[in-house]
One Martini backbone bead per residue (centre of mass of N, CA, C, O) as a GRO file, in nm:
protein
  275
    1MET     BB    1   0.810   0.222   0.110
    2ILE     BB    2   0.529  -0.015   0.076
    3GLN     BB    3   0.421  -0.318  -0.099
    4PHE     BB    4   0.122  -0.533  -0.160
    5GLU     BB    5   0.091  -0.838  -0.350
    6ASN     BB    6  -0.044  -1.131  -0.421
    7VAL     BB    7  -0.224  -1.260  -0.196
    8LYS     BB    8  -0.181  -1.575  -0.011
    9VAL     BB    9  -0.374  -1.819   0.186
   10GLU     BB   10  -0.285  -2.122   0.372
   11GLY     BB   11  -0.372  -2.405   0.616
   12PHE     BB   12  -0.601  -2.429   0.833
   13GLU     BB   13  -0.692  -2.725   0.832
   14PRO     BB   14  -0.420  -2.872   0.891
   15ALA     BB   15  -0.347  -2.711   1.139
   16ILE     BB   16  -0.591  -2.797   1.315
   17ARG     BB   17  -0.552  -3.099   1.293
   18GLY     BB   18  -0.264  -3.098   1.417
   19MET     BB   19  -0.335  -2.958   1.690
   20ARG     BB   20  -0.515  -3.229   1.775
   21ASN     BB   21  -0.314  -3.472   1.796
   22PRO     BB   22  -0.196  -3.499   2.096
   23LYS     BB   23  -0.525  -3.569   2.201
   24ASN     BB   24  -0.722  -3.680   1.993
   25SER     BB   25  -0.940  -3.406   1.924
   26TRP     BB   26  -1.104  -3.404   1.652
   27ALA     BB   27  -1.411  -3.412   1.745
   28LYS     BB   28  -1.387  -3.101   1.867
   29SER     BB   29  -1.400  -2.990   1.601
   30ASP     BB   30  -1.573  -2.673   1.451
   31SER     BB   31  -1.467  -2.652   1.172
   32HIS     BB   32  -1.511  -2.519   0.825
   33VAL     BB   33  -1.606  -2.496   0.527
   34GLY     BB   34  -1.679  -2.246   0.270
   35LEU     BB   35  -1.851  -1.989   0.111
   36SER     BB   36  -1.775  -1.777  -0.184
   37GLY     BB   37  -2.034  -1.727  -0.318
   38ASP     BB   38  -2.021  -1.961  -0.597
   39GLU     BB   39  -1.748  -2.046  -0.469
   40TRP     BB   40  -1.524  -2.276  -0.370
   41SER     BB   41  -1.366  -2.240  -0.044
   42LEU     BB   42  -1.105  -2.311   0.188
   43ASP     BB   43  -0.882  -2.075   0.158
   44PRO     BB   44  -1.016  -1.848   0.386
   45GLY     BB   45  -1.313  -1.997   0.387
   46TYR     BB   46  -1.234  -2.099   0.651
   47ILE     BB   47  -1.415  -2.179   0.948
   48ILE     BB   48  -1.373  -2.087   1.274
   49GLY     BB   49  -1.437  -2.218   1.562
   50ASN     BB   50  -1.470  -2.186   1.901
   51ALA     BB   51  -1.302  -2.427   2.000
   52ASP     BB   52  -1.056  -2.376   1.820
   53LYS     BB   53  -1.000  -2.089   1.902
   54ASP     BB   54  -0.940  -2.140   2.203
   55LEU     BB   55  -0.699  -2.323   2.153
   56MET     BB   56  -0.530  -2.133   1.984
   57MET     BB   57  -0.502  -1.908   2.200
   58LYS     BB   58  -0.374  -2.082   2.420
   59LEU     BB   59  -0.121  -2.160   2.255
   60SER     BB   60  -0.026  -1.875   2.184
   61LYS     BB   61   0.024  -1.793   2.487
   62GLY     BB   62   0.263  -2.020   2.499
   63GLY     BB   63   0.395  -1.988   2.234
   64SER     BB   64   0.590  -2.139   1.990
   65VAL     BB   65   0.600  -2.421   2.118
   66HIS     BB   66   0.271  -2.450   2.116
   67ALA     BB   67   0.221  -2.284   1.827
   68LYS     BB   68   0.280  -2.485   1.572
   69TYR     BB   69   0.036  -2.422   1.375
   70ARG     BB   70   0.145  -2.151   1.258
   71ARG     BB   71   0.352  -2.296   1.055
   72MET     BB   72   0.100  -2.405   0.859
   73ILE     BB   73   0.044  -2.107   0.785
   74VAL     BB   74   0.047  -1.968   0.459
   75VAL     BB   75   0.229  -1.696   0.292
   76TRP     BB   76   0.187  -1.512  -0.009
   77CYS     BB   77   0.391  -1.245  -0.162
   78ASP     BB   78   0.443  -0.917  -0.290
   79ILE     BB   79   0.733  -0.708  -0.225
   80THR     BB   80   0.792  -0.350  -0.204
   81ALA     BB   81   1.116  -0.231  -0.095
   82PRO     BB   82   1.367  -0.116   0.062
   83SER     BB   83   1.680  -0.229   0.142
   84TYR     BB   84   1.672  -0.155   0.447
   85TRP     BB   85   1.428  -0.341   0.505
   86TRP     BB   86   1.540  -0.611   0.405
   87ALA     BB   87   1.770  -0.630   0.615
   88GLU     BB   88   1.566  -0.665   0.851
   89PHE     BB   89   1.382  -0.899   0.745
   90ASP     BB   90   1.620  -1.117   0.755
   91THR     BB   91   1.580  -1.194   1.051
   92TYR     BB   92   1.324  -1.369   0.929
   93ARG     BB   93   1.442  -1.666   0.796
   94PHE     BB   94   1.261  -1.857   0.949
   95GLY     BB   95   1.000  -1.971   0.761
   96ARG     BB   96   1.138  -1.839   0.491
   97GLU     BB   97   1.101  -1.713   0.154
   98ARG     BB   98   1.310  -1.562  -0.123
   99ASN     BB   99   1.238  -1.397  -0.450
  100SER     BB  100   1.427  -1.177  -0.627
  101CYS     BB  101   1.511  -0.928  -0.790
  102SER     BB  102   1.783  -0.869  -1.017
  103PHE     BB  103   2.049  -0.654  -1.035
  104MET     BB  104   2.262  -0.818  -1.195
  105HIS     BB  105   2.056  -0.853  -1.451
  106LYS     BB  106   1.848  -0.561  -1.434
  107GLY     BB  107   1.967  -0.284  -1.308
  108THR     BB  108   2.077  -0.173  -1.615
  109SER     BB  109   1.819  -0.177  -1.825
  110LYS     BB  110   1.761   0.111  -1.698
  111PRO     BB  111   1.717   0.408  -1.605
  112PHE     BB  112   1.738   0.609  -1.340
  113GLU     BB  113   1.477   0.689  -1.103
  114ILE     BB  114   1.294   0.822  -0.846
  115VAL     BB  115   1.085   0.574  -0.846
  116ASP     BB  116   1.316   0.362  -0.745
  117PHE     BB  117   1.260   0.516  -0.476
  118SER     BB  118   1.217   0.619  -0.136
  119PHE     BB  119   1.059   0.909  -0.244
  120ASP     BB  120   0.894   1.188  -0.062
  121GLU     BB  121   0.841   1.512  -0.090
  122ASP     BB  122   0.603   1.566   0.107
  123GLU     BB  123   0.722   1.420   0.352
  124ILE     BB  124   0.979   1.585   0.374
  125ARG     BB  125   0.857   1.865   0.408
  126ALA     BB  126   0.687   1.797   0.663
  127ALA     BB  127   0.928   1.722   0.844
  128PHE     BB  128   1.081   1.997   0.835
  129MET     BB  129   0.841   2.167   0.940
  130ASP     BB  130   0.833   2.024   1.223
  131VAL     BB  131   1.156   2.062   1.315
  132CYS     BB  132   1.147   2.357   1.209
  133ASP     BB  133   1.103   2.691   1.305
  134ASP     BB  134   1.192   2.764   1.012
  135GLY     BB  135   1.071   2.780   0.689
  136VAL     BB  136   1.338   2.850   0.538
  137ILE     BB  137   1.506   2.621   0.644
  138ALA     BB  138   1.327   2.394   0.545
  139SER     BB  139   1.351   2.464   0.241
  140ASP     BB  140   1.657   2.419   0.227
  141TYR     BB  141   1.655   2.121   0.296
  142CYS     BB  142   1.485   2.030   0.059
  143ARG     BB  143   1.659   2.135  -0.168
  144GLU     BB  144   1.921   1.984  -0.100
  145LEU     BB  145   1.802   1.698  -0.109
  146GLU     BB  146   1.698   1.707  -0.401
  147CYS     BB  147   1.983   1.758  -0.522
  148THR     BB  148   2.113   1.502  -0.422
  149TRP     BB  149   1.928   1.298  -0.570
  150LYS     BB  150   1.988   1.409  -0.854
  151HIS     BB  151   2.294   1.359  -0.844
  152VAL     BB  152   2.291   1.055  -0.796
  153ILE     BB  153   2.132   0.974  -1.045
  154HIS     BB  154   2.322   1.101  -1.249
  155GLN     BB  155   2.567   0.920  -1.174
  156LEU     BB  156   2.440   0.649  -1.226
  157ASN     BB  157   2.390   0.702  -1.531
  158ARG     BB  158   2.677   0.744  -1.609
  159LEU     BB  159   2.772   0.466  -1.523
  160ARG     BB  160   2.575   0.305  -1.695
  161ASP     BB  161   2.679   0.400  -1.971
  162LEU     BB  162   2.966   0.298  -1.929
  163TYR     BB  163   2.896  -0.001  -1.884
  164LEU     BB  164   2.745  -0.050  -2.159
  165LYS     BB  165   3.011   0.004  -2.323
  166THR     BB  166   3.231  -0.187  -2.147
  167LYS     BB  167   3.161  -0.415  -1.928
  168ASP     BB  168   3.282  -0.324  -1.661
  169ASP     BB  169   3.291  -0.446  -1.339
  170ARG     BB  170   3.393  -0.191  -1.190
  171ILE     BB  171   3.153  -0.013  -1.261
  172PHE     BB  172   2.938  -0.186  -1.132
  173GLN     BB  173   3.054  -0.161  -0.846
  174MET     BB  174   3.004   0.145  -0.826
  175ILE     BB  175   2.701   0.132  -0.843
  176ARG     BB  176   2.654  -0.040  -0.586
  177ARG     BB  177   2.795   0.166  -0.391
  178LEU     BB  178   2.604   0.421  -0.467
  179LEU     BB  179   2.350   0.285  -0.391
  180PRO     BB  180   2.089   0.347  -0.223
  181SER     BB  181   1.890   0.221   0.045
  182GLY     BB  182   1.620   0.334  -0.116
  183TYR     BB  183   1.614   0.103  -0.301
  184ASN     BB  184   1.388  -0.079  -0.475
  185ILE     BB  185   1.254  -0.412  -0.394
  186ARG     BB  186   1.139  -0.713  -0.542
  187ALA     BB  187   0.947  -0.979  -0.381
  188THR     BB  188   0.886  -1.315  -0.318
  189ILE     BB  189   0.692  -1.449  -0.046
  190MET     BB  190   0.738  -1.702   0.209
  191MET     BB  191   0.527  -1.748   0.493
  192ASN     BB  192   0.427  -1.761   0.830
  193TYR     BB  193   0.255  -1.705   1.130
  194GLU     BB  194   0.515  -1.712   1.303
  195VAL     BB  195   0.668  -1.490   1.161
  196LEU     BB  196   0.441  -1.276   1.215
  197ALA     BB  197   0.453  -1.289   1.521
  198ASN     BB  198   0.741  -1.183   1.553
  199ALA     BB  199   0.721  -0.923   1.387
  200TYR     BB  200   0.481  -0.797   1.534
  201HIS     BB  201   0.603  -0.782   1.821
  202TRP     BB  202   0.883  -0.617   1.733
  203ARG     BB  203   0.752  -0.394   1.496
  204ASN     BB  204   0.547  -0.263   1.638
  205ASN     BB  205   0.585   0.073   1.647
  206HIS     BB  206   0.803   0.154   1.465
  207ARG     BB  207   1.000   0.401   1.326
  208LEU     BB  208   0.938   0.271   1.068
  209ASP     BB  209   0.703   0.285   0.821
  210GLU     BB  210   0.731  -0.003   0.701
  211TRP     BB  211   0.664  -0.157   0.967
  212ARG     BB  212   0.390  -0.038   1.025
  213ALA     BB  213   0.267  -0.126   0.748
  214PHE     BB  214   0.315  -0.431   0.785
  215CYS     BB  215   0.133  -0.462   1.039
  216LYS     BB  216  -0.124  -0.359   0.910
  217TRP     BB  217  -0.134  -0.573   0.689
  218ALA     BB  218  -0.138  -0.826   0.875
  219GLU     BB  219  -0.425  -0.753   0.998
  220THR     BB  220  -0.577  -0.837   0.711
  221LEU     BB  221  -0.549  -1.115   0.759
  222PRO     BB  222  -0.667  -1.406   0.816
  223TYR     BB  223  -0.687  -1.447   1.137
  224SER     BB  224  -0.476  -1.246   1.291
  225TRP     BB  225  -0.514  -1.321   1.595
  226ILE     BB  226  -0.308  -1.551   1.603
  227PHE     BB  227  -0.060  -1.313   1.620
  228THR     BB  228  -0.184  -1.048   1.770
  229MET     BB  229  -0.392  -1.101   2.020
  230LYS     BB  230  -0.655  -0.976   1.958
  231ASP     BB  231  -0.962  -0.882   1.951
  232THR     BB  232  -1.255  -1.097   1.810
  233THR     BB  233  -1.561  -1.019   1.842
  234SER     BB  234  -1.605  -0.907   1.527
  235GLU     BB  235  -1.568  -1.180   1.414
  236PRO     BB  236  -1.648  -1.437   1.224
  237MET     BB  237  -1.805  -1.725   1.305
  238LEU     BB  238  -1.971  -1.987   1.357
  239ARG     BB  239  -2.191  -2.147   1.127
  240ASP     BB  240  -2.439  -2.266   0.961
  241LEU     BB  241  -2.504  -2.462   0.712
  242THR     BB  242  -2.611  -2.468   0.422
  243GLU     BB  243  -2.751  -2.669   0.200
  244LYS     BB  244  -2.534  -2.622  -0.018
  245GLU     BB  245  -2.289  -2.658   0.162
  246ALA     BB  246  -2.348  -2.942   0.276
  247ASP     BB  247  -2.329  -3.084   0.001
  248ILE     BB  248  -2.039  -3.000  -0.064
  249TYR     BB  249  -1.908  -3.104   0.191
  250ASP     BB  250  -1.980  -3.406   0.158
  251LYS     BB  251  -1.824  -3.434  -0.112
  252TRP     BB  252  -1.548  -3.356   0.004
  253ILE     BB  253  -1.524  -3.577   0.219
  254LEU     BB  254  -1.560  -3.816   0.023
  255SER     BB  255  -1.307  -3.750  -0.154
  256GLU     BB  256  -1.101  -3.770   0.087
  257ALA     BB  257  -1.177  -4.082   0.155
  258THR     BB  258  -1.080  -4.170  -0.105
  259ASP     BB  259  -0.847  -4.325  -0.344
  260THR     BB  260  -0.865  -4.127  -0.596
  261GLY     BB  261  -0.810  -3.809  -0.514
  262GLU     BB  262  -1.069  -3.662  -0.542
  263THR     BB  263  -1.133  -3.307  -0.569
  264LEU     BB  264  -1.232  -3.008  -0.524
  265THR     BB  265  -1.228  -2.720  -0.652
  266THR     BB  266  -1.021  -2.443  -0.555
  267THR     BB  267  -1.076  -2.102  -0.429
  268PHE     BB  268  -0.876  -1.838  -0.336
  269LYS     BB  269  -0.953  -1.596  -0.088
  270GLN     BB  270  -0.952  -1.302   0.118
  271GLU     BB  271  -1.238  -1.316   0.177
  272GLU     BB  272  -1.459  -1.347   0.412
  273PRO     BB  273  -1.722  -1.495   0.506
  274ASN     BB  274  -2.033  -1.455   0.575
  275GLY     BB  275  -2.199  -1.471   0.915
   0.00000   0.00000   0.00000
């Protein structure tokens, strides 16, 4: 089980600007900010033009050494996943920050329940039915596994009760040692598109459901072709600014050019503008 919440993506404009620094080719950039509904949005309402897209794809094909712009596109989100997945996710520690819920502080604040773990009874039953020739044997496996989970949770709660009464750290240590790796942990993550490029390349079609779900989620991010390298012919590309957009865009450029530091208020949305 893995869940993604509170997703926010930023950095397309400075990433593209920096991408064109090596050859001073800023004048060739054809991307621009866009409107989403009646609210001004810069990222990911930022619309990538064809010329910038071609250069981005060319650099991405050259690998991480050339696609440095991917490190400037940042994603924030809350992820809830089992601890065994987090252990693998920590492989991608460069260009990523993680702030997790603390078991040390709050792990024993409530009784343990089956919903605290990545346990899906229907999924387990379907798996046993697929691999076992005999339906009776499959049912026995399901029953035994369910009993095991109930027993583990019962023992965890007995230890929890004892710890709350005694505050003995040795009992707390026993809880940590008994805790299954299917225990779900929630964390707020900051990562960039380069991290996603590595994870997507190595973990797409992984045997674990969580990794396959992670890659499917990554594909829903704005301009995910930057790291998936998949065909993008169906994605909205550069379009002419409407009169309203042109007026707001001119004001935004003017505010960026002044010394006052005044800029338009930006609202970040996940939906790409219609093109």
